[in-house]
C-alpha positions as protocol buffer text, in pm:
chain_id: "A"
residue {
  index: 1
  type: MET
  ca { x: -1136 y: -1498 z: 593 }
}
residue {
  index: 2
  type: ALA
  ca { x: -1199 y: -1286 z: 284 }
}
residue {
  index: 3
  type: SER
  ca { x: -938 y: -1017 z: 234 }
}
residue {
  index: 4
  type: GLN
  ca { x: -1007 y: -730 z: -2 }
}
residue {
  index: 5
  type: ALA
  ca { x: -837 y: -416 z: -126 }
}
residue {
  index: 6
  type: LYS
  ca { x: -1010 y: -153 z: -338 }
}
residue {
  index: 7
  type: LEU
  ca { x: -857 y: 101 z: -570 }
}
residue {
  index: 8
  type: ASP
  ca { x: -1015 y: 331 z: -823 }
}
residue {
  index: 9
  type: LEU
  ca { x: -799 y: 285 z: -1130 }
}
residue {
  index: 10
  type: VAL
  ca { x: -651 y: 560 z: -1345 }
}
residue {
  index: 11
  type: HIS
  ca { x: -409 y: 513 z: -1631 }
}
residue {
  index: 12
  type: GLN
  ca { x: -154 y: 764 z: -1505 }
}
residue {
  index: 13
  type: ALA
  ca { x: -162 y: 1021 z: -1229 }
}
residue {
  index: 14
  type: ASP
  ca { x: 85 y: 1241 z: -1045 }
}
residue {
  index: 15
  type: LEU
  ca { x: 91 y: 1143 z: -680 }
}
residue {
  index: 16
  type: GLY
  ca { x: 147 y: 1499 z: -565 }
}
residue {
  index: 17
  type: ASN
  ca { x: 211 y: 1569 z: -197 }
}
residue {
  index: 18
  type: LYS
  ca { x: -68 y: 1348 z: -57 }
}
residue {
  index: 19
  type: GLY
  ca { x: -2 y: 1039 z: -266 }
}
residue {
  index: 20
  type: LEU
  ca { x: -240 y: 750 z: -309 }
}
residue {
  index: 21
  type: VAL
  ca { x: -422 y: 563 z: -31 }
}
residue {
  index: 22
  type: VAL
  ca { x: -521 y: 196 z: -62 }
}
residue {
  index: 23
  type: SER
  ca { x: -760 y: 70 z: 206 }
}
residue {
  index: 24
  type: ASN
  ca { x: -733 y: -298 z: 299 }
}
residue {
  index: 25
  type: LEU
  ca { x: -1055 y: -470 z: 411 }
}
residue {
  index: 26
  type: ASN
  ca { x: -1117 y: -813 z: 562 }
}
residue {
  index: 27
  type: ASP
  ca { x: -1480 y: -934 z: 557 }
}
residue {
  index: 28
  type: GLY
  ca { x: -1592 y: -573 z: 513 }
}
residue {
  index: 29
  type: ASP
  ca { x: -1391 y: -442 z: 811 }
}
residue {
  index: 30
  type: ILE
  ca { x: -1099 y: -208 z: 755 }
}
residue {
  index: 31
  type: VAL
  ca { x: -764 y: -367 z: 843 }
}
residue {
  index: 32
  type: GLY
  ca { x: -557 y: -60 z: 760 }
}
residue {
  index: 33
  type: HIS
  ca { x: -453 y: 192 z: 498 }
}
residue {
  index: 34
  type: LEU
  ca { x: -140 y: 200 z: 282 }
}
residue {
  index: 35
  type: MET
  ca { x: -37 y: 550 z: 177 }
}
residue {
  index: 36
  type: ILE
  ca { x: 183 y: 544 z: -133 }
}
residue {
  index: 37
  type: GLY
  ca { x: 389 y: 855 z: -194 }
}
residue {
  index: 38
  type: LYS
  ca { x: 677 y: 975 z: -408 }
}
residue {
  index: 39
  type: ALA
  ca { x: 943 y: 905 z: -144 }
}
residue {
  index: 40
  type: ASN
  ca { x: 795 y: 631 z: 75 }
}
residue {
  index: 41
  type: LEU
  ca { x: 509 y: 404 z: 179 }
}
residue {
  index: 42
  type: VAL
  ca { x: 329 y: 442 z: 512 }
}
residue {
  index: 43
  type: TRP
  ca { x: 104 y: 176 z: 673 }
}
residue {
  index: 44
  type: PHE
  ca { x: -170 y: 299 z: 909 }
}
residue {
  index: 45
  type: GLU
  ca { x: -357 y: 53 z: 1131 }
}
residue {
  index: 46
  type: LYS
  ca { x: -739 y: 54 z: 1126 }
}
residue {
  index: 47
  type: ASN
  ca { x: -816 y: 360 z: 1343 }
}
residue {
  index: 48
  type: GLU
  ca { x: -477 y: 531 z: 1339 }
}
residue {
  index: 49
  type: LYS
  ca { x: -457 y: 875 z: 1180 }
}
residue {
  index: 50
  type: LYS
  ca { x: -137 y: 1035 z: 1307 }
}
residue {
  index: 51
  type: PHE
  ca { x: 113 y: 752 z: 1351 }
}
residue {
  index: 52
  type: GLY
  ca { x: 205 y: 502 z: 1083 }
}
residue {
  index: 53
  type: ARG
  ca { x: 493 y: 275 z: 991 }
}
residue {
  index: 54
  type: LYS
  ca { x: 706 y: 431 z: 718 }
}
residue {
  index: 55
  type: VAL
  ca { x: 943 y: 259 z: 476 }
}
residue {
  index: 56
  type: THR
  ca { x: 1135 y: 418 z: 189 }
}
residue {
  index: 57
  type: TRP
  ca { x: 1108 y: 279 z: -161 }
}
residue {
  index: 58
  type: GLU
  ca { x: 1468 y: 153 z: -134 }
}
residue {
  index: 59
  type: GLU
  ca { x: 1389 y: -29 z: 194 }
}
residue {
  index: 60
  type: PHE
  ca { x: 1080 y: -177 z: 30 }
}
residue {
  index: 61
  type: ARG
  ca { x: 1283 y: -291 z: -273 }
}
residue {
  index: 62
  type: VAL
  ca { x: 1542 y: -464 z: -52 }
}
residue {
  index: 63
  type: TRP
  ca { x: 1267 y: -631 z: 155 }
}
residue {
  index: 64
  type: ILE
  ca { x: 1062 y: -747 z: -143 }
}
residue {
  index: 65
  type: LEU
  ca { x: 1366 y: -893 z: -323 }
}
residue {
  index: 66
  type: GLN
  ca { x: 1409 y: -1130 z: -26 }
}
residue {
  index: 67
  type: LYS
  ca { x: 1071 y: -1288 z: -104 }
}
residue {
  index: 68
  type: SER
  ca { x: 1030 y: -1590 z: -330 }
}
residue {
  index: 69
  type: ARG
  ca { x: 951 y: -1530 z: -694 }
}
residue {
  index: 70
  type: VAL
  ca { x: 609 y: -1644 z: -815 }
}
residue {
  index: 71
  type: LYS
  ca { x: 457 y: -1669 z: -1161 }
}
residue {
  index: 72
  type: ALA
  ca { x: 236 y: -1364 z: -1218 }
}
residue {
  index: 73
  type: THR
  ca { x: 124 y: -1136 z: -1499 }
}
residue {
  index: 74
  type: ARG
  ca { x: 253 y: -781 z: -1482 }
}
residue {
  index: 75
  type: PRO
  ca { x: -12 y: -512 z: -1544 }
}
């Protein structure tokens, strides 16, 4: 199972009202889309366009801090 996410990189950009969308692919098939905005993150399943699962940045921070720490290099 090869999982893949693609993002066109920019050094710095204002997210504006639409934000940034990261599409997640698995073996070439779309798994879903993560919309990253100023106030929250929204996950959309593969074919969903109107209904997603929203989490605020504070909710994300609390959730992610519950995860184990791993050695990684910060960009």
